[in-house]
N, CA and C atoms as a LAMMPS dump frame, in Angstrom:
ITEM: TIMESTEP
0
ITEM: NUMBER OF ATOMS
225
ITEM: BOX BOUNDS ff ff ff
-5.0000000000000000e+02 5.0000000000000000e+02
-5.0000000000000000e+02 5.0000000000000000e+02
-5.0000000000000000e+02 5.0000000000000000e+02
ITEM: ATOMS id mol type element x y z
1 1 1 N -240.659 -196.148 107.26
2 1 2 C -239.861 -196.519 108.406
3 1 3 C -239.205 -197.853 108.089
4 2 1 N -237.933 -197.941 108.391
5 2 2 C -237.173 -199.151 108.09
6 2 3 C -236.697 -199.821 109.376
7 3 1 N -236.698 -201.129 109.367
8 3 2 C -236.267 -201.914 110.519
9 3 3 C -235.448 -203.105 110.034
10 4 1 N -234.42 -203.459 110.77
11 4 2 C -233.699 -204.711 110.564
12 4 3 C -234.128 -205.615 111.714
13 5 1 N -234.6 -206.808 111.373
14 5 2 C -235.119 -207.705 112.406
15 5 3 C -234.545 -209.106 112.266
16 6 1 N -234.322 -209.733 113.4
17 6 2 C -233.884 -211.123 113.47
18 6 3 C -235.135 -211.999 113.435
19 7 1 N -235.149 -212.993 112.56
20 7 2 C -236.305 -213.884 112.44
21 7 3 C -236.234 -214.921 113.56
22 8 1 N -237.31 -215.015 114.318
23 8 2 C -237.394 -215.975 115.423
24 8 3 C -237.485 -217.399 114.87
25 9 1 N -237.286 -218.354 115.731
26 9 2 C -237.335 -219.771 115.351
27 9 3 C -238.645 -220.202 114.731
28 10 1 N -239.733 -219.508 115.077
29 10 2 C -241.041 -219.86 114.512
30 10 3 C -241.317 -219.139 113.19
31 11 1 N -240.322 -218.402 112.672
32 11 2 C -240.479 -217.737 111.378
33 11 3 C -241.174 -216.396 111.431
34 12 1 N -241.187 -215.755 112.598
35 12 2 C -241.835 -214.454 112.732
36 12 3 C -240.822 -213.378 113.105
37 13 1 N -241.215 -212.13 112.832
38 13 2 C -240.455 -210.97 113.286
39 13 3 C -241.404 -210.084 114.087
40 14 1 N -240.831 -209.255 114.931
41 14 2 C -241.624 -208.312 115.708
42 14 3 C -241.275 -206.901 115.254
43 15 1 N -242.312 -206.149 114.861
44 15 2 C -242.148 -204.758 114.454
45 15 3 C -243.185 -203.939 115.217
46 16 1 N -242.72 -202.98 115.99
47 16 2 C -243.589 -202.117 116.787
48 16 3 C -244.59 -202.937 117.612
49 17 1 N -244.059 -203.95 118.283
50 17 2 C -244.816 -204.826 119.191
51 17 3 C -245.89 -205.658 118.511
52 18 1 N -245.765 -205.891 117.207
53 18 2 C -246.66 -206.784 116.481
54 18 3 C -245.816 -207.841 115.789
55 19 1 N -246.298 -209.091 115.784
56 19 2 C -245.581 -210.177 115.126
57 19 3 C -246.099 -210.373 113.705
58 20 1 N -245.171 -210.643 112.784
59 20 2 C -245.491 -210.875 111.377
60 20 3 C -244.763 -212.122 110.913
61 21 1 N -245.454 -212.961 110.157
62 21 2 C -244.872 -214.19 109.634
63 21 3 C -244.007 -213.881 108.41
64 22 1 N -242.794 -214.421 108.403
65 22 2 C -241.945 -214.306 107.217
66 22 3 C -241.544 -215.679 106.696
67 23 1 N -241.832 -216.723 107.431
68 23 2 C -241.552 -218.089 106.997
69 23 3 C -240.441 -218.731 107.808
70 24 1 N -240.665 -219.977 108.186
71 24 2 C -239.693 -220.702 109.004
72 24 3 C -238.387 -220.957 108.267
73 25 1 N -238.408 -220.896 106.946
74 25 2 C -237.173 -221.12 106.187
75 25 3 C -236.142 -220.027 106.454
76 26 1 N -236.579 -218.886 106.982
77 26 2 C -235.664 -217.783 107.298
78 26 3 C -235.353 -217.68 108.79
79 27 1 N -235.726 -218.701 109.564
80 27 2 C -235.467 -218.683 111.003
81 27 3 C -233.993 -218.402 111.274
82 28 1 N -233.737 -217.482 112.193
83 28 2 C -232.412 -217.085 112.668
84 28 3 C -231.611 -216.262 111.656
85 29 1 N -232.258 -215.826 110.582
86 29 2 C -231.635 -214.917 109.623
87 29 3 C -232.085 -213.487 109.954
88 30 1 N -231.518 -212.507 109.277
89 30 2 C -231.938 -211.118 109.427
90 30 3 C -232.67 -210.674 108.175
91 31 1 N -233.743 -209.898 108.365
92 31 2 C -234.513 -209.349 107.258
93 31 3 C -234.651 -207.845 107.457
94 32 1 N -235.025 -207.19 106.395
95 32 2 C -235.255 -205.745 106.393
96 32 3 C -236.751 -205.54 106.215
97 33 1 N -237.392 -204.852 107.14
98 33 2 C -238.834 -204.593 107.086
99 33 3 C -239.059 -203.093 106.926
100 34 1 N -239.952 -202.746 106.01
101 34 2 C -240.255 -201.345 105.744
102 34 3 C -241.754 -201.13 105.855
103 35 1 N -242.158 -200.137 106.646
104 35 2 C -243.57 -199.76 106.7
105 35 3 C -243.787 -198.677 105.658
106 36 1 N -244.639 -198.973 104.7
107 36 2 C -245.016 -198.018 103.653
108 36 3 C -246.32 -197.37 104.105
109 37 1 N -246.229 -196.147 104.613
110 37 2 C -247.408 -195.488 105.178
111 37 3 C -248.435 -195.121 104.114
112 38 1 N -247.986 -194.858 102.902
113 38 2 C -248.918 -194.499 101.834
114 38 3 C -249.756 -195.708 101.403
115 39 1 N -249.097 -196.854 101.235
116 39 2 C -249.791 -198.075 100.806
117 39 3 C -250.37 -198.867 101.983
118 40 1 N -250.027 -198.463 103.205
119 40 2 C -250.428 -199.165 104.429
120 40 3 C -250.031 -200.641 104.349
121 41 1 N -248.722 -200.833 104.112
122 41 2 C -248.177 -202.18 104
123 41 3 C -246.867 -202.284 104.787
124 42 1 N -246.588 -203.51 105.221
125 42 2 C -245.282 -203.838 105.772
126 42 3 C -244.623 -204.748 104.739
127 43 1 N -243.545 -204.273 104.135
128 43 2 C -242.818 -205.037 103.126
129 43 3 C -241.574 -205.626 103.773
130 44 1 N -241.353 -206.922 103.546
131 44 2 C -240.218 -207.609 104.145
132 44 3 C -239.27 -208.042 103.03
133 45 1 N -237.991 -207.703 103.194
134 45 2 C -236.964 -208 102.197
135 45 3 C -235.898 -208.898 102.812
136 46 1 N -235.298 -209.726 101.956
137 46 2 C -234.202 -210.592 102.393
138 46 3 C -233.145 -210.611 101.304
139 47 1 N -231.89 -210.569 101.714
140 47 2 C -230.792 -210.654 100.75
141 47 3 C -230.07 -211.973 100.961
142 48 1 N -230.109 -212.81 99.936
143 48 2 C -229.408 -214.096 99.979
144 48 3 C -227.912 -213.855 100.042
145 49 1 N -227.191 -214.816 100.59
146 49 2 C -225.739 -214.704 100.625
147 49 3 C -225.209 -214.562 99.2
148 50 1 N -224.277 -213.675 99.022
149 50 2 C -223.634 -213.382 97.74
150 50 3 C -224.545 -212.682 96.735
151 51 1 N -225.752 -212.32 97.127
152 51 2 C -226.642 -211.57 96.234
153 51 3 C -226.309 -210.09 96.34
154 52 1 N -226.448 -209.375 95.233
155 52 2 C -226.143 -207.947 95.243
156 52 3 C -227.263 -207.118 95.85
157 53 1 N -228.507 -207.566 95.701
158 53 2 C -229.645 -206.796 96.197
159 53 3 C -230.595 -207.684 96.993
160 54 1 N -231.317 -207.045 97.888
161 54 2 C -232.365 -207.75 98.639
162 54 3 C -233.62 -207.833 97.777
163 55 1 N -234.352 -208.915 97.938
164 55 2 C -235.614 -209.082 97.224
165 55 3 C -236.768 -209.12 98.203
166 56 1 N -237.932 -208.696 97.738
167 56 2 C -239.107 -208.703 98.612
168 56 3 C -239.6 -210.14 98.773
169 57 1 N -239.878 -210.528 100.023
170 57 2 C -240.319 -211.897 100.272
171 57 3 C -241.731 -211.969 100.842
172 58 1 N -242.192 -210.903 101.467
173 58 2 C -243.548 -210.885 102.051
174 58 3 C -244.097 -209.474 102.036
175 59 1 N -245.401 -209.378 101.862
176 59 2 C -246.111 -208.108 102.008
177 59 3 C -247.275 -208.357 102.957
178 60 1 N -247.326 -207.588 104.026
179 60 2 C -248.413 -207.692 104.998
180 60 3 C -249.201 -206.382 104.999
181 61 1 N -250.495 -206.494 105.177
182 61 2 C -251.32 -205.298 105.358
183 61 3 C -250.937 -204.669 106.687
184 62 1 N -250.794 -203.349 106.699
185 62 2 C -250.437 -202.634 107.925
186 62 3 C -251.283 -201.368 107.994
187 63 1 N -252.489 -201.522 108.518
188 63 2 C -253.411 -200.394 108.626
189 63 3 C -252.924 -199.408 109.683
190 64 1 N -252.988 -198.152 109.332
191 64 2 C -252.577 -197.086 110.244
192 64 3 C -253.83 -196.377 110.72
193 65 1 N -254.031 -196.364 112.027
194 65 2 C -255.262 -195.842 112.603
195 65 3 C -255.286 -194.341 112.818
196 66 1 N -254.327 -193.647 112.249
197 66 2 C -254.279 -192.192 112.419
198 66 3 C -254.154 -191.539 111.051
199 67 1 N -254.484 -190.251 110.995
200 67 2 C -254.288 -189.516 109.748
201 67 3 C -252.803 -189.342 109.493
202 68 1 N -252.421 -189.457 108.244
203 68 2 C -251.036 -189.313 107.863
204 68 3 C -250.857 -187.985 107.158
205 69 1 N -249.902 -187.211 107.624
206 69 2 C -249.632 -185.911 107.037
207 69 3 C -248.492 -186.037 106.025
208 70 1 N -248.731 -185.593 104.811
209 70 2 C -247.708 -185.597 103.771
210 70 3 C -246.761 -184.424 104.018
211 71 1 N -245.478 -184.732 104.141
212 71 2 C -244.494 -183.683 104.354
213 71 3 C -244.04 -183.124 103.014
214 72 1 N -243.924 -181.823 102.947
215 72 2 C -243.455 -181.19 101.733
216 72 3 C -241.937 -181.102 101.773
217 73 1 N -241.321 -181.422 100.638
218 73 2 C -239.872 -181.307 100.545
219 73 3 C -239.504 -179.86 100.301
220 74 1 N -238.513 -179.38 101.008
221 74 2 C -238.051 -178.004 100.835
222 74 3 C -236.603 -178.028 100.389
223 75 1 N -236.384 -177.599 99.167
224 75 2 C -235.018 -177.559 98.638
225 75 3 C -234.707 -176.186 98.149
């Protein structure tokens, strides 16, 4: 699951009603947050001005309290 979030003045973002620290240096910027259900992590990415790609800046543990069903690809 992917989210674009505005970093609050205190350096946090809110994803699914939970706050995560990304650092005050990014206050008032936008970041891209991805929940990796397989690794049970929230990965936060930021793209500097004039950069071609976003880089990972934080990894938070994101435990999922339910069973996860692997979807099969049908092509």
